[in-house]
N, C-alpha and C positions, 0 to 999 in steps of 0.2 A: 926631497923625495917623496916616492908615493907612501900613503899609509894605512897598513891593513885595518879593516874593523876590531875593535876592543875585543867583543866578542867573540869573533875567530881565533885571536892571538890567548885568550883564555880556555876556549874550547881545546885549541890544540896542546897547551901546556898542560891539560887538567889529564888527555888522554894519554899523554907522556908519562905524567905519574903516576895513573892508572895503571898504565902497562908495566911499570917497575914495582908494581904492588904497595904505592904509596898512596891510597883513597880516601885517606884523611886531609893530603896534603891538595890531593888534587878537590875534594869538597872546597878546602879555601880558597883555591884559587878560581871556582868554577863560582862561588859567593861575590866573589869582589877581592880578595884580598891576596897575598902572597906576592905584591909584585916585585920584594926582592928576592924570589926568589930564582934560580939559573933558568928554570926549565921555562920561567913568564919573559925573559930577556931573550934566551935562545929562540923561542916562537915568534917575537915582536922581532927579530933580526931577520930569520927565518920567511914569514911571512910579507915582510916590509918589501925585499929584493924579489920577491916572487911575483908581488902585488906591481912591482915599476917595472916587469919585466913584460909582464902580460900586456901592462897598459899600452908601453912600446913597440909591442907587437899586433897591438888592435888598430895602433895609430895606423900602424903600416899598411896593415890588411883593409882599414876603410879606404886608404890613399889610392891603391890599386883596384876598391871597390867601385871608385867611382866612375861616372860614364866619361866626362872629359878626361880623364886620364888614357882614354883609348879613341877616342873620337876625337876625327881632323877632317876638316875642312879638304885639306892638302895632305895628299897619302905621304907616308913614313915622313909627319910631322905629329903626329899626337905626343903627349909626355910619356908613353910608353917607349916608342922610340929613343929618347932621347935619355930616359930614365936607363933602359937595360936591366931593371932588376936591381939599381944601386939601393932603393928604399929598404927593398927585402934585407939585401944583402948587411948592410947596417944595423937594420933594426934586430936579425939574427946574432951580429957581434955586439951586440948592447950598444950601439951607439944610434943618437936619432939623426936622420939625413933630412927629417919634412922638413926645417926650415928654407935650405935650402933648394926646394921645391916649391915652396907657397910664395917666395917672394916677387 
């Protein structure tokens, strides 16, 4: 699974702590401590899932952005015709369909 940046995790957890009036704990997290705080673990889990989703969606967009996907010497023979949006639908559903289109 994709991993977010440690600084992003700490910043999110520290902000959550600050928002709840726990400035001292936020300072601990910001300075590199507090790995046992639940807020740090929740931030890690949330950002990991978000990062994985973003990467999957970016891969699908790159697939559709390639000229080869749309270009063809034979009318109605481009990958776009055969794909009919399957890669996009799979990415939006949390699945990766790119492997079947790249082989």
